[in-house]
N, C-alpha and C positions, 0 to 999 in steps of 0.2 A: 274404352275406357269411359266408366262411370260418367256420363255428363252431369249426374248430384254430385258428384264425388267433389267435398271444397278443394280446391287447389291451394297450395302451399302460400304464404304470403309472401313476398316478394321480397327480397336483401337488400339492403341500404347498399351503396356504393362502397367498395374496400370488404365489405361484410364476407366472412370466410363460410365453404361451403357446411355444413354439419357434416358431409361426409370425411369431408379433409382436416377438419379441426382437429388437434393432438386429445388423446382419448385423456380421460381427468387424470389418469394414473400417472402419464407423463410430467402434467404440470405438479402433480403431488409429490412426483421423483424429485423435480428441481428444487422446489421447496424447500424440501426433505435436506436436500445437497448441500442450499443457502444456509440452511440452517446449521448443519454440521460444520460449514466451514467458517462461519461466524463465531461458533464454539473456539475452534481450533485457533482462532485470533486472538478472543477473549484470553484463553487458557496461555498463549504465547504470550502477552503483555501483562498476564498475573502473575504467571507464575515461570516465564522462561522455556528455552528450549527445553528440559526435561519434562517439562509439565505436559508436552502435546504428545496425547498416546491415543490410540483408538476407544479404548475403556473412557478413559478420561474426556474424551471429546464425547461419545455419546452420554456418560452420564451428565456433562455440560447442557449439553442439548436435548435433557430427555427426551433420548430414543434407543432404541436397542443397540446392544454393540452390535448385532449382525447390519444394523444398518451402516455404520461407520463400514465395515468391512466391506460393502458390497458398493458404497458409492465411492471409496478410495483404496488402492488395492493395497497400501502399504503408508506406513508411519511417512518414508520421504515424500511420498505424492502430499500429503496433509502439510508438512512441513513446507512444501515448495509453494503451492497453492495460497498458504498462508500468510508466507514471506512475500507474495507476487501482491495478495492486495492487502497488506500493508507499504508496499512500499510505492504502488498508485493513492493511496492515500494521503500518504506522507507528500508526496509529487503533488498534488493537488494542494493541498495545505499551505505548502511553501510556497506554489506561484500563487497564490490569493495573499498570501500574508506580504511578500515585497512588494505586490501589485499594490497594495492599498497603504503600505508602512516604509517601504525602502530597503535595501539593504543592511544599512548600519543598525535596522529595527529586528534582524534577523535574532540578535541577544535577546529581545524580548520574547519572542516568538519560542525561544529555546526555555526558556524559565518559565513562560506558561504550559508548555508542554507537559504531559501527561509523564513523571519519569518513568513508571514500571513501564508505560509503552515503548521507550525510548530504547531502556535497557533490552528490552525483548527483540528491538529493530535490531540496534547495534550487536547483540549477541548471534543473532544469526548471520548478521553480514559477516562478523568473522568466523562463525562454522562455514561460510561457504568454502574459504580458500579450500575446506577437504571435500567441497562435493560439488562436480561439476554445474550440475541444473540452477542449485542457489548459486552457482557464481554467475551465471548469467543473468539472474535475476539481482545478484547486485550491482551488476553493472551497467542494468538501465537505469538504478537508483543514481547510483553515479553521475550516467550519463547525462539523464533528467535534470539533474541538479546542477551541471555545469551550461547546460542548454538553458535554463530560467536565469542565470546569472549574466549569460552572453546576450541574451535578450532584454535584459535589465540595465544592461548599460550598451544597447546598441553595439554591441561587438559581432562579428562572423563568428559561427558556432567553434568554425575551428583556431580563433583566435587563444592561446595561450594563458593569457592574462585571466580570460574567465575558469579555465582548468586549474592554473595556479590558485586563485582565490576559492574556487570550492575548495580545493585541498585545505586550506588555512580554515576556513567556515569551519569545515566539517571535524579537523582536528578540533579546536576550540570547542566547538558542540560536542565531542566525546568526552575530551576533559572536563565540560561541566555536568555531563550528565552521569561520568563514572566518578569522578572524584568530588563533585560540586566545590568547585573553585567558586572564587567570588563572581557575582553578576558584573559588577563595575567593573574586573578586570577583564573579562572575555569582551565586555562592549567596548572598553579600550581598543584592545589588540585588533577588533574587528573593524574599529571605524581605522585605523593605520591600513589593513589590509585593503580597505574599499579606496582608499585613497589612492595608496600603493599602485593600485591594479586600474585607477585612471588616467595615471599617467601616462605618455605617449611612449610607444616602444622605441 
């Protein structure tokens, strides 16, 4: 070894060895894939189920069509991942809203939500009845909402009152989004449903 050769600077704790760091192409690929998925979510919420195509997603993301088909083998995969992302976002929003405002304020959350986004979410939920992959994602949404309600009411996760209340809430939610029923009616029915859920079994 040449004694006059510069030694590499010591790495800070936790710093990855350059030889072990992921090549730039991998990071770029992850960014591209995330951009395409975000575009699929946008199209789903803006235009519904039919709007999510490989070509439409590529155009919305300003990327070549070949990139979409490279990262997503099929339209079904695009839809499934977009639906999963929407569900996770919806669960986080619902939990945060209930934590800060309470169950009876869910009607206000429904009113404040982007109706176009909600329509896209429910459209995929209904379509899940024909697709086993989407069906599993739909169940995560349903089970997640019931779990949030059980936690809020300090009920066991398996308590049927939490599931019954969620079913009532989701029906009122769907009626408001699809039929645009008066918010006061939704709020009144939701208040009754919460009061009944809190009664001893």
